[in-house]
Structure formats: C-alpha cells, structure tokens
C-alpha positions as CSV (number, residue, x, y, z in Angstrom):
1,M,127.4,86.1,81.3
2,D,129.6,89.1,81.1
3,V,129.3,92.3,83.1
4,N,128.4,94.1,79.9
5,D,125.4,91.8,79.4
6,L,124.1,92.9,82.8
7,R,124.6,96.5,81.9
8,I,122.7,96.0,78.7
9,A,119.9,94.2,80.5
10,F,119.7,96.9,83.2
11,T,119.6,99.7,80.5
12,L,116.8,97.9,78.6
13,F,114.9,97.3,81.8
14,S,115.2,101.0,82.8
15,M,114.1,102.1,79.4
16,V,111.0,100.0,79.6
17,I,110.1,101.3,83.1
18,F,110.7,104.9,81.9
19,L,108.5,104.5,78.8
20,G,105.8,102.9,81.0
21,I,105.8,105.8,83.4
22,V,105.7,108.3,80.5
23,S,102.8,106.5,78.9
24,W,100.9,106.4,82.2
25,A,101.5,110.1,82.8
26,F,100.2,111.1,79.4
27,S,97.3,108.7,79.1
28,K,93.9,110.2,78.5
29,R,92.5,108.2,81.3
30,N,94.5,110.3,83.9
31,K,94.1,113.7,82.2
32,Q,91.1,114.9,84.2
33,S,92.6,113.8,87.5
34,F,95.9,115.5,86.8
35,D,94.2,118.7,85.7
36,E,92.3,118.9,88.9
37,L,95.3,118.2,91.0
38,G,97.4,120.7,89.0
39,G,95.0,123.5,89.8
40,L,94.8,122.6,93.5
41,P,97.4,125.2,94.7
42,L,95.4,128.0,93.0
43,M,92.1,127.2,94.7
44,D,91.0,128.6,98.0
45,D,91.0,126.3,101.1
46,Q,87.3,125.4,101.0
47,A,87.3,124.4,97.3
48,A,90.5,122.4,97.9
49,G,88.8,120.5,100.7
50,A,86.0,119.6,98.4
51,I,88.3,118.2,95.7
52,S,90.5,116.3,98.2
53,S,87.4,114.6,99.7
54,Q,86.5,113.3,96.2
55,G,89.7,111.3,95.9
56,G,92.7,113.7,95.9
57,R,95.3,113.7,98.7
58,N,94.4,115.6,101.8
59,E,97.5,116.6,103.6
C-alpha cells in the first residue's frame, strides 16, 4: 500500500462524512428544529426560555 492509496482513502472518507453532514443539515426532519433555534436570538428572554425548555439548549 502506497502513501497515495492512503491519501485517496482519506479523501473519499472525508467526502462521505461531508455529504452525510450536509444531508443531515438539510433534511426535512430537522427543518422545524433549526428554524426555531435560528430565530432564538431574535426572541425576548421569556419566549427563549419557553423554547429552550422544550428541547433547545439552555445556556
């Protein structure tokens, strides 16, 4: 096994991981959750607490 074979394998592995992350990020299953979390900085503190208690991160 040559070093170039390892480079090819690593490149293919990285591409598969990248495509997996992209497909996860754009899946319809996650759209509602991402939309709620995306609007979180624009909400007031009381509404933000209600959303975070439903499953979002509360920091």
